[in-house]
N, CA and C of each residue as an Amber inpcrd file, in Angstrom:
protein
   420
  -5.8260000  19.2770000  13.9580000  -5.9190000  17.6430000  13.4350000
  -4.7910000  16.7530000  13.1040000  -4.6010000  15.5640000  13.3770000
  -3.4040000  14.6960000  13.2660000  -3.1790000  13.9880000  12.3080000
  -1.8270000  14.3390000  11.6850000  -1.5180000  13.6070000  10.0210000
  -1.0000000  12.0830000  10.3640000  -1.3030000  10.8990000  10.0300000
  -0.8260000  10.0030000   9.7710000   0.2100000   9.7460000   8.2570000
   1.2190000   8.6740000   8.4440000   1.9590000   8.6930000   7.3320000
   1.2800000   7.1730000   6.7480000   1.1880000   7.7530000   5.0490000
   0.6790000   6.6920000   4.3720000   0.9310000   5.7180000   3.4180000
   1.0680000   4.4770000   3.3230000   2.2600000   3.3880000   3.1190000
   1.0900000   3.0670000   1.7990000   1.9630000   2.7970000   1.0420000
   1.1690000   2.5090000  -0.3050000   1.9330000   0.8860000  -0.5950000
   1.5210000  -0.1140000  -1.2370000   1.7120000  -1.2250000  -1.3440000
   2.1900000  -1.1630000  -3.0830000   1.6250000  -0.1190000  -4.0390000
   2.0550000  -0.3310000  -5.0360000   0.3440000   0.6530000  -5.6350000
   1.2550000   0.8160000  -7.3000000   0.4050000   1.5600000  -8.1020000
   0.6140000   1.3040000  -9.1840000  -0.8150000   1.6040000 -10.3010000
  -0.4970000   1.3000000 -11.5470000  -1.6450000   2.0530000 -12.2660000
  -1.3060000   2.2490000 -13.7540000  -2.3540000   3.1130000 -14.4680000
  -3.2090000   2.3930000 -15.1400000  -4.3910000   2.7270000 -15.4180000
  -5.0910000   1.7710000 -16.4440000  -5.8090000   2.9030000 -17.4750000
  -5.8310000   2.9880000 -18.4440000  -5.8510000   3.6130000 -19.6370000
  -5.2130000   5.3800000 -18.8110000  -6.2470000   6.0100000 -18.0700000
  -5.9200000   7.3390000 -18.0040000  -6.4650000   7.3350000 -16.3430000
  -6.5480000   6.4570000 -15.7920000  -7.1280000   6.2830000 -14.3700000
  -5.6110000   5.8760000 -13.5910000  -5.6180000   6.8010000 -12.2100000
  -4.3750000   6.0150000 -11.3290000  -4.9340000   4.8180000 -10.4260000
  -4.5260000   3.8580000 -10.0120000  -5.2600000   2.9080000  -9.3460000
  -3.6540000   2.9820000  -8.3280000  -4.4300000   3.2960000  -7.2700000
  -3.3680000   2.9190000  -6.0520000  -3.8250000   1.7760000  -4.9380000
  -3.1460000   1.2970000  -4.1300000  -3.7720000   0.0250000  -3.2920000
  -2.7940000   0.8050000  -2.1100000  -3.4010000   0.9390000  -0.9230000
  -2.9320000   1.4980000   0.3490000  -2.6950000   0.3450000   1.3760000
  -1.5010000   0.2420000   1.6680000  -1.5530000  -1.1390000   3.0120000
  -2.0680000  -0.7080000   3.9250000  -1.3810000   0.5200000   4.6000000
  -2.0210000   0.8630000   5.8290000  -1.7900000   2.2690000   5.7910000
  -2.2280000   3.0070000   7.2950000  -1.4690000   4.5410000   7.3270000
  -0.8550000   4.0490000   8.8950000  -0.0510000   4.9330000   9.2310000
   0.9610000   4.6520000  10.6950000  -0.0990000   4.6990000  11.8420000
   0.7130000   3.5620000  12.6640000  -0.0880000   3.5090000  13.9510000
  -0.1680000   4.9120000  14.6320000   1.0430000   4.9750000  14.8890000
   1.2450000   6.7620000  15.5030000   0.8950000   8.0780000  14.3830000
   0.7830000   9.0830000  14.7190000   0.6070000  10.2470000  14.2220000
   2.2320000  10.6880000  13.5250000   2.4890000  11.2520000  12.4830000
   3.5970000  11.3520000  11.7190000   4.3270000  12.3270000  12.3840000
   4.1020000  13.2200000  13.2070000   4.6890000  14.1580000  13.9060000
   5.3590000  13.5370000  14.9670000   4.7590000  12.4460000  15.3100000
   5.5540000  11.5880000  16.5760000   6.5150000  10.4880000  16.2140000
   6.8600000  10.2200000  14.7440000   7.4040000   9.2700000  13.9520000
   8.4220000  10.4040000  12.9030000   8.2770000  11.1000000  12.5360000
   9.5020000  11.7670000  11.6840000  10.6200000  11.9580000  12.3060000
  10.1480000  12.9960000  13.7390000  11.8240000  13.4760000  13.7280000
  12.8670000  11.9080000  13.9300000  12.5760000  10.9300000  14.1230000
  13.4470000  10.1250000  14.3790000  12.9730000   8.7260000  13.7130000
  12.6360000   9.2910000  12.3980000  12.5370000   8.5200000  10.7060000
  14.1720000   8.3030000  10.3810000  14.8940000   7.1500000  10.5930000
  15.7440000   6.7040000  10.2180000  16.0280000   5.3270000   9.2820000
  17.2480000   5.5620000   8.5620000  17.2100000   3.7640000   7.3440000
  17.3090000   2.9760000   8.7600000  16.7440000   1.8730000   8.9240000
  16.7070000   0.7790000   9.7790000  15.5700000   1.0200000  10.9660000
  15.0350000   2.2220000  10.9770000  14.0420000   1.9870000  11.9270000
  12.6870000   1.5970000  11.6010000  11.5810000   1.2400000  12.1130000
  10.1890000   0.6090000  11.7590000   9.1310000   1.3330000  12.1090000
   8.5770000   1.5380000  11.1260000   7.3770000   2.0150000  11.2040000
   5.8420000   0.9580000  11.9470000   4.8710000   0.9880000  12.8520000
   3.9940000   0.2610000  12.8860000   3.2210000   0.9180000  12.1000000
   2.1130000  -0.2770000  11.1560000   1.2100000   0.1970000  10.8650000
  -0.2220000  -0.0860000  11.6230000  -1.6650000   0.3110000  11.1990000
  -2.6430000   0.2240000  11.7090000  -3.2840000  -1.1470000  11.0780000
  -2.7780000  -1.7740000  10.3010000  -3.6400000  -2.7940000   9.6380000
  -3.0800000  -4.1150000   9.9050000  -4.0770000  -5.2730000  10.1970000
  -3.7740000  -6.1580000  10.7190000  -3.5370000  -7.4080000   9.3080000
  -2.7720000  -8.3900000   9.4430000  -2.3910000  -9.0600000   8.0390000
  -3.3240000  -9.6880000   7.5880000  -4.5350000  -9.7640000   8.2620000
  -5.6690000 -10.8110000   7.5500000  -6.5550000  -9.7440000   7.1730000
  -6.2510000  -8.6130000   7.5960000  -7.2570000  -7.6000000   6.8600000
  -7.3910000  -7.2280000   5.2210000  -8.3910000  -6.6080000   4.6960000
  -8.3290000  -6.2100000   3.2010000  -7.6350000  -4.9630000   3.4740000
  -6.9200000  -4.6630000   1.9360000  -6.6050000  -3.0630000   1.5980000
  -7.0600000  -2.4210000   1.2210000  -7.0260000  -1.1730000   1.0280000
  -7.7440000   0.0430000   0.1970000  -7.6170000   0.1410000  -1.0090000
  -8.2010000   0.1690000  -2.4460000  -7.8300000  -0.0540000  -3.4860000
  -8.4530000   1.6200000  -3.8620000  -7.4000000   2.6570000  -4.5120000
  -8.5260000   3.9720000  -4.7030000  -8.5120000   3.8070000  -6.2430000
  -9.3530000   4.5740000  -6.7410000  -9.3430000   4.9210000  -8.3720000
  -9.8200000   6.4900000  -8.5200000  -8.2030000   6.9760000  -8.9930000
  -8.2130000   8.6780000  -9.2610000  -8.4480000   9.4020000  -7.7160000
  -8.5510000   8.7620000  -6.6070000  -8.2970000   9.1570000  -4.7800000
  -9.6280000   8.5260000  -4.0120000 -10.5960000   7.8560000  -4.9260000
 -11.7380000   7.4530000  -4.5700000 -11.6330000   5.9280000  -4.4910000
 -11.9560000   5.5720000  -2.8830000 -12.0180000   4.3730000  -2.4380000
 -12.7760000   3.6470000  -3.3620000 -12.5570000   2.6410000  -3.9420000
 -13.2650000   1.3930000  -4.8280000 -13.2930000   0.5230000  -4.5920000
 -12.7270000  -0.3450000  -4.0370000 -12.6720000  -1.4930000  -3.2530000
 -11.8490000  -2.0380000  -2.4510000 -12.3180000  -2.9990000  -1.7420000
 -11.1070000  -4.1040000  -0.9530000 -10.7020000  -5.1350000  -1.4970000
  -9.0200000  -5.0230000  -1.2290000  -8.6180000  -6.1250000  -1.9560000
  -7.6890000  -7.0200000  -1.1510000  -6.9250000  -8.2190000  -1.7100000
  -6.5160000  -8.9500000  -1.0360000  -4.6940000  -8.9070000  -1.9430000
  -3.8070000  -8.8440000  -1.1690000  -2.7460000  -9.0060000  -1.6930000
  -2.5820000 -10.2110000  -2.5520000  -1.1450000 -10.4180000  -3.5700000
  -1.4920000 -11.3520000  -4.1640000   0.1400000 -11.3780000  -4.6020000
   0.9390000 -11.9020000  -4.2630000   2.1680000 -11.9050000  -4.6480000
   2.6660000 -13.4470000  -5.1830000   3.2330000 -13.1700000  -6.4540000
   3.5800000 -14.1670000  -7.1080000   4.9360000 -14.2380000  -7.4770000
   5.7070000 -15.3720000  -8.2630000   7.3050000 -14.7850000  -8.4390000
   7.3010000 -13.8560000  -9.5230000   6.3980000 -13.9670000 -10.2740000
   6.1100000 -13.1010000 -11.6540000   5.7530000 -11.5870000 -10.8430000
   4.8080000 -11.2940000 -10.2600000   4.5450000  -9.8160000 -10.0740000
   3.5750000  -9.5630000  -8.5590000   3.4060000  -8.3950000  -8.4280000
   2.6110000  -8.1340000  -6.9820000   1.4360000  -7.5160000  -7.2920000
   0.4060000  -7.9500000  -6.9200000  -1.1150000  -7.7390000  -7.5100000
  -1.7270000  -7.5740000  -6.3350000  -3.0840000  -7.6000000  -6.4130000
  -4.1090000  -7.3440000  -5.9710000  -5.2780000  -8.2050000  -6.3130000
  -6.3100000  -8.8510000  -5.5490000  -7.2880000  -9.4080000  -5.7320000
  -8.5170000  -9.2280000  -5.4520000  -9.2770000  -8.0220000  -6.2820000
 -10.6080000  -7.8620000  -5.5960000 -11.6390000  -8.5750000  -4.6970000
 -11.7430000  -8.0910000  -3.5140000 -12.3300000  -9.1770000  -2.6060000
 -13.9510000  -8.5440000  -2.5840000 -13.7350000  -6.9940000  -2.7100000
 -15.1690000  -6.4660000  -2.2630000 -15.6740000  -4.9380000  -3.0710000
 -16.3250000  -4.7380000  -4.4530000 -16.1860000  -3.8240000  -4.4870000
 -17.1260000  -2.6370000  -3.7800000 -16.4230000  -1.4990000  -4.1050000
 -17.4590000  -0.6190000  -2.8380000 -18.0550000   0.3350000  -3.9390000
 -17.0110000   0.8900000  -5.1480000 -18.2940000   1.5530000  -6.3230000
 -18.1840000   0.5180000  -7.2280000 -19.8710000   0.0620000  -6.9250000
 -19.9870000  -0.8990000  -8.0750000 -20.3460000  -0.3720000  -9.4420000
 -20.2680000   0.9700000  -9.5810000 -20.7680000   1.4530000 -11.2840000
 -19.3020000   1.8570000 -11.7860000 -17.9790000   1.1070000 -11.0210000
 -16.8530000   1.5910000 -11.9380000 -16.8710000   0.5980000 -13.0390000
 -16.1940000   1.0510000 -14.3410000 -16.0360000   0.3850000 -15.3340000
 -14.7050000  -0.4340000 -15.4800000 -13.6920000   0.1580000 -14.7460000
 -12.7680000  -0.2960000 -14.8330000 -12.8770000  -1.9310000 -14.2810000
 -13.1800000  -1.4740000 -12.6390000 -13.1300000  -2.6030000 -11.7660000
 -14.1430000  -3.7670000 -12.0810000 -15.0650000  -3.4180000 -13.1290000
 -16.1000000  -4.3970000 -13.4310000 -15.8350000  -5.1580000 -14.8340000
 -14.6080000  -4.4840000 -15.4530000 -14.2930000  -5.5930000 -16.7570000
 -12.9110000  -6.3890000 -16.2290000 -12.4970000  -6.1340000 -15.0950000
 -11.1380000  -6.7130000 -14.7540000 -11.4440000  -8.2530000 -14.9990000
 -10.6390000  -8.7090000 -15.7040000 -10.9340000 -10.4520000 -15.8910000
 -10.3070000 -11.0770000 -14.3510000 -11.0020000 -11.8860000 -14.1010000
 -10.6720000 -12.8700000 -12.8670000 -10.4170000 -11.7940000 -11.6170000
 -10.4870000 -10.4340000 -11.6250000 -10.4930000  -9.3140000 -10.5170000
  -9.3370000  -9.6080000 -10.1660000  -8.2250000  -9.4300000 -10.7230000
  -6.5580000  -9.5040000 -10.6520000  -6.0230000  -8.0360000 -11.4170000
  -5.6460000  -7.1450000 -10.3110000  -4.7540000  -6.4490000 -11.0430000
  -3.5400000  -6.1590000 -10.7710000  -2.4200000  -5.9500000 -11.4730000
  -1.1040000  -6.3310000 -11.3120000  -0.3860000  -4.6840000 -11.0030000
   0.4250000  -4.6850000 -10.0430000   0.8190000  -3.4330000  -9.9530000
   1.9250000  -3.0780000  -9.9640000   2.6690000  -2.0050000 -10.2980000
   3.9830000  -1.2820000 -10.5230000   4.6570000  -1.4530000  -9.0820000
   4.5960000  -2.2510000  -8.2160000   4.9310000  -2.4420000  -6.8910000
   6.3230000  -2.9680000  -7.1040000   7.1080000  -2.7760000  -5.9360000
   8.5020000  -3.2190000  -6.3060000   8.8530000  -4.7620000  -5.1580000
   9.6000000  -5.2800000  -5.9700000   9.6400000  -6.6220000  -5.2210000
  11.3840000  -6.9370000  -4.8350000  11.9730000  -7.1500000  -3.8910000
  13.0030000  -7.1780000  -4.0180000  13.6750000  -8.1750000  -4.6490000
  15.0870000  -8.5000000  -4.6970000  16.1230000  -9.5780000  -5.0500000
  15.3370000 -10.7870000  -4.1170000  15.4950000 -10.8280000  -3.0000000
  14.6830000 -12.2160000  -1.9590000  13.0860000 -12.3460000  -1.9710000
  12.6240000 -11.2200000  -2.7750000  11.0710000 -11.9010000  -3.0150000
  10.4950000 -10.5180000  -1.8340000  11.0020000  -9.7520000  -0.8930000
  10.4970000  -8.9960000   0.0950000   9.6750000  -7.4970000  -0.8600000
   8.8080000  -7.1890000  -0.4550000   7.8650000  -6.2130000  -1.0850000
   8.5520000  -4.6060000  -0.3940000   8.6500000  -3.9650000  -1.6160000
   8.9060000  -2.5220000  -0.9940000   8.0880000  -1.5100000  -1.3420000
   8.0280000  -0.6830000  -0.3240000   6.5710000   0.1330000  -0.2550000
   6.8560000   1.2470000  -0.3180000   6.1120000   2.6870000  -0.5100000
   6.1820000   3.9760000  -0.3220000   5.7240000   4.5340000   0.5730000
   6.7160000   5.4240000   1.5110000   5.8830000   6.0200000   2.8690000
   5.5520000   7.4160000   2.3190000   4.1990000   8.0060000   2.5260000
   3.8550000   9.2770000   2.1710000   3.6450000  10.3140000   3.3270000
   4.0980000  11.2970000   3.5310000   3.2810000  12.3490000   4.0640000
   2.5730000  13.7420000   3.5490000   1.6750000  13.7040000   3.6250000
   0.9560000  14.9380000   3.1360000   0.9420000  14.6740000   1.2900000
   0.8450000  13.2730000   0.7670000   1.3140000  13.2410000  -0.7130000
   2.2560000  12.8290000  -1.1060000   3.5930000  12.9360000  -0.2470000
   4.5900000  13.2330000  -0.9890000   5.1490000  12.0590000  -0.1980000
   6.2490000  11.4200000  -1.1850000   6.7680000  10.2010000  -0.5410000
   7.8130000  10.8640000  -0.4060000   8.5330000   9.9900000   1.5610000
   9.2670000  10.6950000   1.7220000  10.5600000   9.4990000   2.4700000
   9.6280000   7.8980000   1.9820000  10.9370000   6.8870000   2.2160000
  10.2760000   6.0800000   1.5140000  11.3130000   4.8550000   1.5870000
  10.8010000   3.7660000   1.1280000  10.9470000   2.4860000   2.0350000
  10.6700000   1.5990000   1.9750000  10.8860000   0.3940000   3.1440000
  10.2810000  -1.2070000   2.4520000  10.7480000  -2.0900000   3.3780000
  10.2680000  -3.4480000   3.1310000   8.8670000  -3.6700000   4.2710000
   8.2230000  -4.4030000   3.7040000   7.3020000  -4.7780000   4.3970000
   7.2620000  -5.7410000   5.3280000   6.9550000  -6.1180000   6.8540000
   7.3910000  -6.3070000   7.5270000   6.1100000  -6.8220000   8.5090000
   6.0290000  -7.6770000   9.1040000   5.0150000  -8.3430000  10.2760000
   5.3490000  -8.2850000  11.7680000   5.0270000  -7.4250000  12.4900000
   4.9170000  -7.2440000  13.7920000   3.5430000  -7.8900000  14.6900000
   3.4380000  -8.7730000  15.3620000   2.5090000  -9.1880000  16.1860000
   1.0940000  -9.4770000  15.4310000   1.5350000  -9.6530000  14.1930000
  -0.0900000  -9.6300000  13.5860000  -0.3800000  -8.7610000  12.3200000
   0.5090000  -7.3660000  12.5820000  -0.0550000  -6.1570000  11.8940000
   1.4870000  -6.0850000  11.1870000   0.6510000  -5.1470000  10.0530000
   2.0970000  -4.6640000   8.9370000   2.7900000  -3.7590000   9.5540000
   4.0880000  -3.8880000   9.2580000   4.8720000  -2.6450000   9.6060000
   5.8820000  -2.5730000   8.4600000   6.5220000  -1.4770000   8.1650000
   7.7830000  -1.1420000   7.3750000   8.8460000  -0.9820000   7.9850000
   9.9390000  -1.7320000   7.8540000  11.2870000  -1.3230000   8.2100000
  11.9980000  -0.3240000   6.8530000  12.6840000   0.8090000   7.4810000
  13.1470000   1.7700000   6.4590000  13.8970000   1.7190000   5.9600000
  13.9530000   1.4560000   4.3480000  15.6070000   1.4350000   3.5620000
  16.1210000   2.2340000   2.8310000  15.3880000   2.9230000   2.9210000
  15.5380000   4.4420000   2.0180000  14.7900000   5.7460000   2.2700000
  15.7130000   6.8720000   2.7900000  14.6330000   8.2920000   3.0580000
  14.8750000   9.2240000   1.8200000  14.4720000   9.6530000   1.5730000
  13.9960000  10.7490000   0.3840000  14.6860000  11.8760000   0.7480000
């Protein structure tokens, strides 16, 4: 079975629950990308910029969300509840969740790239042909 790199837009904790927003997975299998992964390389992702992102709570898909990027914070707005019984999501005022994601000084979004649950790199979110991609800024 082929593994793909996962790219997180950001994460946060609410009470004891871990919330992760996944930007996308790599377009190509990890074994095709990892040997050539260097600072400056671009990893294409399998998500169109108009698509909703996946929000996981404690590892379970809980909602589809839209990115919300302001001068003050990086966050997401709930667009569709998958887990309608989730107390955390049902209690969110106006459906907005602020993330502990990183914005660079010029407002670009820095995200984490994971292989098998371990962060292997950080990169800046870019758009190529209406799809998300990540330009590698740092290799761990």
